[in-house]
GULOMI-351466 format. One record per atom (N, C-alpha, C, O): residue in one letter; z, x, y. Coordinates in steps of 0.05 Angstrom, whole numbers, plus 5000, padded with zeros to 4 digits. Last residue first. Layout:
# residues N
aZXY/...
# end
This chain:
# residues 259
i625119391223/i623619221241/i625119151266/i624219001283/d624419851172/d625819791197/d624119621215/d621819701221/l624119731103/l622619751128/l624419681152/l625919481151/s623919961036/s625319841058/s623819901084/s622420111086/g620819780973/g621719970993/g623319821015/g623919591012/e617019790912/e618819660931/e619719880951/e619520120946/f610719670878/f612919840886/f614719680905/f614119450912/v608019290843/v606919550849/v609119750857/v609319960846/r608018800794/r609518920815/r608519210818/r608219360799/v602518360779/v604318590773/v605618690798/v604518680820/a599117890743/a600417930769/a602518140764/a604318110747/p593217650708/p595517830712/p596517830740/p595117780759/g591816930698/g591117210700/g593617380705/g595817280707/i589416300715/i590716460695/i589816750697/i587416810698/l590215680742/l589215940748/l590816140731/l593216150733/y588815020722/y590515250719/y589015510726/y586715550716/i589114330733/i587614580738/i589514810737/i591714810750/d589813780724/d590813980705/d589314240708/d588314350688/g583613510751/g586513530749/g587213730727/g585513850714/y578213320794/y579313490773/y582313500775/y583513490796/e572213010814/e575112990813/e576213150789/e575213120767/g566712970812/g567913140832/g570913140833/g572113250852/d567312410779/d565212550793/d566412710816/d567012600838/g573112540738/g571112360750/g569012530764/g569012780761/r576112920714/r577012650713/r575112450725/r575512210723/k576513510677/k574813350694/k575513050691/k575512950669/e581313980676/e580513730663/e578913570683/e579913510705/y581514700666/y581514450682/y580814210665/y579914240642/a582415400677/a582415170659/a582714920675/a584014920696/v579916020692/v580615760704/v580315540683/v578115510672/e581716700694/e580716470679/e581616220692/e583916200703/l579717350718/l581417110718/l580116900701/l577816910694/t579418060721/t578517810709/t580617590710/t582917640704/g578818480781/g579518420753/g578518140744/g577018010758/g577218590833/g579818690823/g580518630795/g582618710785/i572418340840/i572518630843/i575018740830/i575018960819/t572217860785/t572517930813/t572518230815/t572518370795/e569717390739/e570017670746/e570317700776/e568717580791/v572216860703/v571116940729/v571817230734/v574117310733/t571116370653/t572016640660/t570616730685/t568216690688/i573415710643/i571315880654/i572516150661/i574616160674/p575515310585/p575915450610/p573415610618/p571515650602/s571614720598/s573914890605/s574615060581/s574414960558/e564414690595/e567114610586/e569214810596/e568515040601/w559414570644/w560814750626/w563614630619/w564814500635/g555814310677/g557014160656/g558614330636/g559114240614/n553414540722/n552414620695/n553614460672/n552614480649/r555814340768/r552914400768/r551814430739/r549514370734/l561214270755/l559714050767/l556714090764/l555213900758/n562514790738/n562614560719/n561014330729/n559514210714/a561815060785/a560115130763/a560114910742/a558114850729/s565914840815/s563214810824/s561214860801/s559314710797/l570215040786/l569814750787/l567014690796/l565714500786/a569615590796/a569515490769/a569015190768/a567415090752/c570115620852/c567615690839/c567415590811/c565215500802/a575515460859/a573315300870/a570715360857/a569115180851/t578115890833/t578415620823/t576115440833/t575015290818/v576516310867/v575716320839/v575916040826/v574115950811/g579316120913/g576416150912/g575316150884/g573316020879/t584616160899/t583615890905/t580515890905/t579215690898/g584616730891/g585216540870/g584216260874/g583016140856/c580517260902/c581617020916/c582116800895/c580116700884/s579917960907/s580017730891/s581217500908/s582817560926/f579218350945/f578518420918/f578518180899/f577318190878/t576118051004/t578418140988/t577518200960/t575418120951/e572618151064/e572518111035/e575118211022/e576118421029/d575817871122/d574518091108/d574118001079/d575117791071/e579917581146/e577317631160/e575817871149/e574818041163/v584517371131/v584217661127/v581817761143/v581717981153/g583016891155/g585716991158/g586017281152/g587417431166/r578316761103/r579216721130/r582116801131/r583616791112/e575117201059/e577417041064/e578117011093/e578317211108/y569617221019/y570417281046/y572817091052/y572516841050/t568717430952/t569817230971/t570417360998/t571717570999/r564917420892/r565917570915/r566617380937/r565117180942/v564517340822/v565017220848/v565917430868/v567517610861/s561217160763/s562117390779/s562217290808/s560317170818/l562616750704/l561716800732/l562617070743/l564617180733/h561516390648/h562316650657/h561016710684/h558516710686/n559415950621/n562415970624/n563316240634/n565616320629/e553616300604/e555016050603/e558016100604/e559116270589/e553216870648/e552316730624/e553916460624/e555416410643/i553516970703/i553017190684/i551917070658/i549817170648/v551916740765/v552316650738/v551616880719/v549216960718/e555116930824/e552916990805/e553716890778/e555916950768/v557016710887/v557416690858/v554816770844/v552616680851/f561116770942/f558416830932/f558616870902/f560117030892/n565016380986/n564716510960/n561816540952/n560216350955/v569216351042/v566416351033/v566116511007/v566916741006/n573815921075/n573316161058/n570516131047/n569515901043/t572915661142/t573015631113/t572815911100/t571816101112/g575115351204/g573915561187/g574215501158/g575515311150/g576714951235/g578715151228/g577715371210/g579115551202/q572514651249/q574414521231/q576714721223/q578314651206/p569014961278/p570614771293/p572814631275/p574614511286/g566715251232/g568315381252/g570115191268/g572515241270/y563314931201/y566114971193/y567915111213/y570315071212/v558614881235/v559614671218/v562514701212/v564114521217/s557515341264/s557715091278/s558814861261/s560014671272/g561615891237/g559115751245/g559615471256/g561915381259/y565416211217/y565616151245/y563315981255/y563115931279/r563916231162/r566716171170/r566916081199/r568515901205/i558616391166/i559216121156/i562016041164/i562415821173/e559316911186/e557416721199/e558016431191/e558016251207/s562617141149/s563717091176/s561916891191/s562916731206/g559117191105/g561517031103/g562616951130/g563416721135/l555317551124/l554517281117/l556917091116/l556716871126/n558818001133/n557117891154/n556217601149/n556417431166/v561418071083/v562918051108/v561217921130/v562217731143/v557518091042/v559517891042/v560817851069/v561217621078/d551618191029/d553118281052/d555318081057/d555017901075/v550318280959/v550818100982/v552418231004/v554318380998/e549718570913/e548018640936/e548518480961/e547318530982/e552718340874/e553518610883/e551918700908/e552718880922/v550117880860/v552517860877/v553318130889/v554518140910/h544217670854/h545417940850/h547817960869/h547518040892/d543117130863/d542117260839/d543517520833/d544017590810/v548016630882/v546216850888/v545316970862/v546516930841/y550816040910/y550016190886/y547816390894/y546016330910/t556915860945/t554015880943/t553216080921/t554716260915/v562015490970/v561115620946/v558115620945/v556915410945/y567515461012/y564615431011/y563615600988/y564415840986/h573915181012/h572115381001/h569215281002/h568515060993/p580615111037/p577815031038/p575915251028/p576315481036/s586215100992/s584915211015/s581915131014/s580815090993/g586914750952/g589314840966/g588614990991/g590215011010/t581514710945/t583214770921/t585914860930/t587215030918/n576414330969/n579114440977/n580714460951/n581314270938/l569314480975/l571614340964/l574214480972/l574214710981/f562414490974/f564814520990/f567014360979/f566714120973/d556614840951/d558614630947/d560914690966/d561414930973/f549614940968/f552415020966/f554114780959/f553214550961/e544414750969/e544815040972/e547715130968/e548115370964/p544814180960/p542914350945/p543514640946/p543214780925/y551813990956/y549314020971/y547414190955/y548214330937/h557613630948/h555413760933/h552913750950/h551913540957/q564313660953/q561913590969/q559613760959/q559614010962/v568813410909/v567013640914/v564613550930/v563113370921/e575413150910/e572613120917/e571213400919/e572413590928/q580613250893/q579712970895/q576612950898/q575412750889/v584313660853/v582013650870/v580713370870/v580013270849/h591113840852/h589113650843/h586813660863/h587213670887/s593014530855/s592914260866/s590714100854/s588614200846/m594714900795/m593714870822/m593714570830/m594314400814/k599315260758/k598015000761/k597314960790/k599014980808/l598515900731/l599315740755/l597815480756/l595415470755/r600716380690/r599116140689/r600115950711/r602415860710/i600417070683/i601616850698/i599716610698/i597316640704/i601317590638/i599617370647/i601317150660/i603317060649/d604317980613/d603018050639/d601617810652/d600717830675/d608517520583/d608017810585/d606717870613/d608017820633/n607916970614/n607617050586/n606617340586/n604317400589/v610516470655/v610216760651/v610016830622/v611816750606/t608015910692/t609216030667/t608616320666/t606516410675/g609015410742/g608015680733/g609415760708/g611715690703/e607014890786/e608414980762/e607315250754/e604915300758/h607914610851/h606414770832/h608214830808/h610714830810/e607414120904/e608814230881/e606914390862/e604514310859/g604114280967/g605514110948/g606814270925/g607114510926/d601814641001/d600114420991/d601414250970/d600114080958/v605815011011/v604714851033/v603014621024/v602914411038/a610114930954/a608515090973/a607414900993/a607914660993/i615314960906/i613914810927/i612515000945/i613615210952/f615815010833/f616415090861/f614714930880/f612814790872/r618115120770/r617014920787/r617814990816/r620115010822/t617115530712/t618315470738/t616815240751/t614515180744/s618715880650/s617115700666/s618615610691/s621015620692/g621416410637/g619416270622/g617616100639/g615216160642/s626816330679/s625916470655/s623816300641/s624316070634/f628516450748/f627816280725/f627016460702/f626616700704/i630616860778/i630916590788/i630316390766/i631416170765/g630117400771/g631917250753/g632316970761/g634216840752/l626417700797/l629017660811/l631017510793/l633417490800/d622117640764/d623317900765/d626117890779/d627918040772/s620917100776/s621717170749/s623217440749/s625217470736/a619217170829/a621617000823/a622717060795/a625117060791/f614617500819/f616917590836/f619417430830/f621517550826/r611317140790/r612217390778/r614717500792/r616617590780/v610616760830/v611916680805/v612916930790/v615216930780/v608017070868/v610716980874/v612116870849/v614616890848/c603117150841/c604917380847/c607717290853/c609617420845/r601016630840/r601616770814/r603517000819/r605317050803/g600616550895/g602316380879/g603016510852/g605216490843/g596816940908/g599516960919/g601516790904/g603816870900/n592516710882/n593616960871/n596417020882/n598117130869/g592316240916/g592616230887/g593716480875/g595616470859/c595116000972/c593916240962/c594416250932/c596716270924/m594515461019/m595315570993/m593715810985/m591315830990/s594215691088/s594115481068/s594715611041/s595515851040/g598816091128/g596316021116/g596515781098/g598715671093/e601116301191/e601716171165/e599216051154/e597715921168/g598516931216/g598816641217/g599516521190/g598616621170/g597717461208/g600317381216/g600717081218/g603016991221/d593117641185/d593117631214/d595717531226/d596117511250/a594017581131/a594317851142/a594317851173/a595218041185/n597816951125/n595417121123/n595917391136/n597917431149/f603616751090/f602416831116/f599917001110/f600017181093/y607116251055/y605016451055/y603916501083/y603316311098/v612716111021/v611616091048/v609716321052/v610416551051/m615215760967/m613315970974/m612315921003/m611115711008/r621615610944/r619515540962/r617815790968/r618916000972/f624515490878/f624115630903/f621915510920/f620415340910/d625715090841/d626815360837/d626615530862/d628315700867/y627514470873/y625614660862/y627014930857/y629114980867/g631414180898/g629914050878/g627814220864/g626514130845/e630914530959/e632414330943/e630514190923/e628414090930/a629415190960/a628314930965/a629714730947/a629814760922/n629715860987/n630815640971/n629515380979/n628615351001/q623716290989/q626116161001/q627215950982/q625915870962/l619916830997/l621016670976/l623616550987/l625516700993/l614316961036/l617216931036/l617916751013/l616716531009/i608917401035/i610017161024/i613117171025/i614317371017/l603117621068/l605917651065/l607117391055/l606317181065/g596617931053/g598417731063/g601317791058/g602017991044/d594018381037/d592318151044/d594017921055/d592917731066/s597018981065/s596718771045/s594818551055/s594118551079/g601219471090/g598419421081/g598319211059/g599319251037/i605419661119/i605419701090/i602619671079/i601819811061/g602119931178/g604219791165/g604319851135/g603320061126/f597720181199/f600320211213/f602620071200/f604920081210/r593620081164/r593820351176/r596620391188/r597720611186/r593719561146/r593319771126/r593420051138/r593320251123/h598419071164/h596319251173/h596119491154/h598119611147/c602718751151/c600418741133/c598218941141/c596418991125/i606218861193/i607018931166/i604618951148/i604419121131/s603318641236/s603818931236/s604719021208/s603919251200/a603318091222/a600818241224/a601218541223/a599618681210/i608818001228/i607617981201/i604918121201/i604218251181/l609518091283/l611018251264/l609618241237/l609218451224/q606217691306/q605717971311/q607118151291/q605918341282/k608417211287/k605717281280/k605217581283/k603917701267/s614917221259/s613217221283/s610517321274/s610217491257/v621117101230/v618317041229/v617017061257/v617916931276/p625817491209/p625017391236/p622017341238/p620517521246/f629517291153/f627117431162/f626117321189/f625717081191/t633716991135/t634217171157/t631817321167/t631917461187/q634416651090/q632816571113/q633616731138/q634216621159/d636416761041/d638416731062/d637116661089/d638516621109/r631716821013/r633416591006/r635716551026/r636716331028/d627417171017/d628517061041/d630316811036/d630316621051/d624717710993/d626717510983/d628217411008/d630017541019/i618017821004/i620717851015/i622417631004/i621717391005/m612218190989/m614017980981/m616818030993/m617718260992/v605718301007/v608418391012/v610218151006/v609817931017/f600118320962/f601918170979/f604618320983/f605618450964/d593118350943/d595818460945/d597518330967/d596418240988/n588618290895/n589518130918/n592418200922/n594118120906/g587918540846/g587318690870/g587818540896/g587618660918/t590018170808/t587118250808/t586318370835/t584118300846/g595318150848/g594117990826/g591118030828/g589817930846/q601018540866/q598118490867/q597218330842/q598318360820/y606618670909/y605418560885/y602418540888/y601418510910/k612019000937/k609118980937/k608218890909/k608819000889/y617718810973/y616618870947/y613618830949/y612618640962/f623019021018/f620518881011/f619518970984/f620419170973/t628718951057/t627619041032/t625118881026/t625118641028/i629619131126/i629118931105/i628119071080/i626819281081/k633819261180/k632519371157/k632119151136/k633919001129/m633719241250/m634119091225/m632519211202/m630119261205/
# end
């Protein structure tokens, strides 16, 4: 079976996109992991199926690089909005469904603005914050983020005694550059490595920074792969709505694959 695929990236977080509106893609963990493999496959941080969904422009089905179906992916969401726009499914703005519920997106030249899930609670501790922005995120602050051993420290927390039994967590290391400006590096579960950028992680870090510092929206966040912006409305102690992840998402190439 030959499939057509498309490669997209959002600030270096890269995804294999498949137009699966006819729902013929043969989903299996082994197949998806082999496609995402950077030595023996196309290579990506994840794979996204774009499917039909009644009442919405489309459905986003996201799989991690290990082949397992994942929780919400913010940069993947921005990339699938770009992909749907490129396919002519919508023009200007869209409404779609993902694993964590309904999302809205707008396309303005190179910039994709994605509405994220409402955040009900931020668990605030002296050394870190924990919150769910569509995916679970551990957020801790460091003085020199470029010096952090992200993979080893991140995996210890991801598989540790607290979060390991809960299915693990993504782990973010944050350096405050100046007011309303952060630098973030993220260990992503499912990829089991540091990625160039993590959209739900960037969102979590921005909300954590607001909680700790009282910064006004929006907050600019630097990642290895580029710059993102997070806009939000604080609605209560640890509660946020109208959260938007804003940044570029671009098509890299397309091809066909025998599976």
